N, C-alpha and C positions, 0 to 999 in steps of 0.2 A: 548847501552844506551848512550845518549849524555853526554859528560864530564861535562858541566856546570850544567846540571840537577842533575847528580849524586852528585857533590860536594855540591850543594844547599840542596839536601835531606839529605846528610850525616851531614852537619852542623846544620840542623834543627832537628836532632835526629829522623828522620822519618824511623826508622828501625823496621820492624815487626818481623823479625826472623833471627837468625844467626846459620848456621850449619857448621860443620867442616868435611872435607873429611877424609876418613880413612888414607890416606897418611899424611895429616896434623896432625891428632891425634898422629900418630906414631912419626913424626918429633918433635912435641911439647914435647913428653916424652923424646926422645933422647937428645934434647937441654935443657931440664929442664925448659921449659917455661910453666907456668900454663895456662890452657885453659880459666880459669876465667879472667886472665889478658887480654887476647886477646879480649874477649867479653866486658870487662870494657873499654878498649881503643876504641873499635868501637862505643860504646854508649856515649863516652866522646870526642866530637870533638875539645875541647880546646887543647888537646895534639897533634892534627894532625899537622904535619909540612910540608907535601907535598903530592901531588897526581900525578901519571902519568898514563894515559890511555894506555893499552896494547892491543895486538891482542890475542884473538878475542875481538871485540868491547865492550863487556860487562865486560871485565877483567880490574882491576885497581890495581896499586901498591901504597900502602899507607905507608907513612913514619910517625912514631910516636916516640916521645922522649921516650927513654928507660932508659938509665943511662947517666951519665955526658958525656961520650965519645962514646956512642952507640945509634943508632936508632933501633927500632924494625920495620922491614918491614913486612907488612901483604898484601898478594896477595889475592884478593877477586874476585869472579864472582858476578855481581849484576843483579837482576831482579826487574823490577818495577811491583808491584802487588797492584792493587787498589791505593791508594795514598801513599803507603809505599815501602820501599826497603826490598828485601829479599836477604841476603848475604850468599854466600857459601865461606868459608875460604879455599883456595887452599893450601897455605903454609905460614909459618911464620919463619923469621930468623933475628938474630941481624946483624947489619952492622955498621962499624965505622961512626960516625956522620960527620966526615970531608969529607966523600964522598958526603953527601947531600950538604954540604957547597960548594964543588967544582961545583956541578951541578948548584947551585944557581948562583955562580960567572960566569960560562960560559953561563948560560941561561939568563943572564942579569937581574935577579930578585933583585939583591942587589943594 
């Protein structure tokens, strides 16, 4: 899926379905992250702080504000079905938000 199209669809809330892989469900339990929070973040693009396209081409790494000093990283596989996005959550993990800031500094976004 094209990066620009994915971001536009995500920001326009064009998500039809969100599923979680068994691996992700287990890791959410271990990390104490509610599955409902993940879905809430995916349906609320205002908290999205960054997107990186990964391999394979339909995989994306999403950065969401989580706590004052941490981001919640959500890795999804995206499929375009009719005019909507179908997302499969591969894994979710917290990461220090200063890592996102460094990416922005070195990426020339600031």
